[in-house]
C-alpha positions in Angstrom: 29.8 55.9 1.8 32.3 58.4 3.3 35.3 57.4 5.4 33.6 59.3 8.5 30.2 57.4 8.0 32.3 53.9 8.2 33.8 55.3 10.8 30.8 56.4 12.7 29.2 53.3 12.4 32.4 51.6 13.6 32.1 53.7 16.3 28.2 53.3 17.1 28.9 49.2 16.9 32.2 47.7 17.7 32.1 47.7 21.4 28.6 46.0 21.2 29.9 43.6 19.1 33.1 43.3 21.2 31.2 42.3 24.3 28.4 40.2 22.4 31.0 37.8 21.5 34.1 38.1 23.8 37.8 37.1 23.4 39.1 34.8 20.8 40.8 31.6 22.2 43.0 30.9 19.8 45.3 33.9 20.2 47.7 35.6 22.8 46.6 39.4 22.7 44.0 39.5 25.0 42.0 42.1 23.8 39.5 42.2 20.8 41.3 43.3 17.2 41.7 46.8 16.5 39.5 48.4 13.2 41.6 49.9 11.2 40.6 51.9 7.6 42.2 51.7 4.5 40.9 52.4 0.9 42.8 49.8 -1.0 44.5 46.1 -0.4 47.2 46.7 -2.6 47.8 50.3 -1.4 47.9 49.2 2.1 50.2 45.8 1.3 52.6 47.6 -1.5 52.7 51.1 0.2 51.8 52.8 -3.4 49.2 54.7 -2.9 47.6 53.9 -6.9 48.2 50.2 -6.6 45.5 47.9 -7.9 44.6 44.7 -8.3 42.9 42.0 -9.8 39.6 42.0 -7.2 39.4 44.1 -3.8 38.1 42.5 -1.2 35.8 44.2 1.5 38.2 43.8 4.1 39.9 41.3 6.0 41.2 40.2 9.5 45.8 40.5 9.6 45.6 37.9 12.1 49.8 38.3 13.2 48.8 42.1 13.7 45.3 41.2 15.4 44.0 44.1 13.3 40.5 43.9 10.7 41.1 46.0 7.9 37.9 47.6 6.1 38.3 49.1 2.6 36.1 51.6 3.3 35.1 52.7 -0.8 33.3 49.1 -1.0 30.8 50.1 1.7 27.1 50.5 0.9 25.3 51.0 4.0 25.1 50.0 8.1 24.2 46.8 7.3 27.3 46.5 5.0 29.6 47.9 7.3 27.9 46.1 10.5 27.9 42.8 8.4 31.8 43.0 7.6 32.8 43.8 11.2 30.9 40.3 12.4 32.8 38.5 9.3 36.4 39.8 10.0 35.4 39.4 14.1 34.2 35.4 13.6 37.7 35.2 11.8 39.5 36.5 14.9 37.5 34.3 17.0 38.5 31.0 14.5 41.6 28.9 15.0 43.7 30.4 12.5 45.9 27.1 12.2 43.1 25.6 11.2 41.9 28.1 9.0 45.2 28.5 7.4 45.2 23.9 7.4 41.6 23.6 4.9 42.8 26.7 2.7 46.1 24.0 2.0 44.0 21.1 1.8 42.5 22.9 -1.7 39.3 25.0 -0.2 38.2 27.6 -1.4 37.0 31.0 0.0 33.0 29.9 -1.8 33.5 26.2 0.1 35.5 27.0 3.1 33.8 25.6 6.2 35.6 29.0 8.3 34.2 31.4 5.3 30.9 29.7 5.0 30.5 30.3 9.1 31.9 34.1 7.9 29.1 34.8 5.8 26.2 33.8 8.3 27.4 35.4 10.9 26.8 38.8 8.7 23.1 37.8 9.4 23.5 39.4 12.6 24.4 42.9 12.2 20.6 44.1 12.9 21.6 43.0 16.6 24.6 45.5 17.0 22.3 48.4 14.7 21.6 51.9 15.8 
C-alpha cells in the first residue's frame, strides 16, 4: 500500500473509532491520540533515515506524546490499517503504569494481558470500514 492509501483509510475511519471508544481515563491529554505515519521505527527514533533493526513493528502508541505511530510500509490492506489503529487505540485506553508493571514482572508481548486485549480488539475492524 502507498502512504497516501494508508492516510485515506485513517481519514475515513479514525473519527468513527474516536467516537465509538471515547477518551482514556488514564491520561491527562483530554484528547484522542494523533496518528502519524513513518516508514520505520528505527529511523524515527534515531533520526537516521536509513537506520534498520532486527524487527520492524507495525505500529506503536507513544504514551508520553499521545501519538499513534503507524509504520506504513507494513500495511497490507484496509483491514490491517484499521485493525492496527484499534490495537494502538486500545493501548491508549489502558492504564500505562499497569501496562509497564506487567512487562516489568516478566510478561512478554505474546503473554501480556494488555497486548492480548489489544490484539483481540483488531477483530472489530469491520465496524469502521467503508
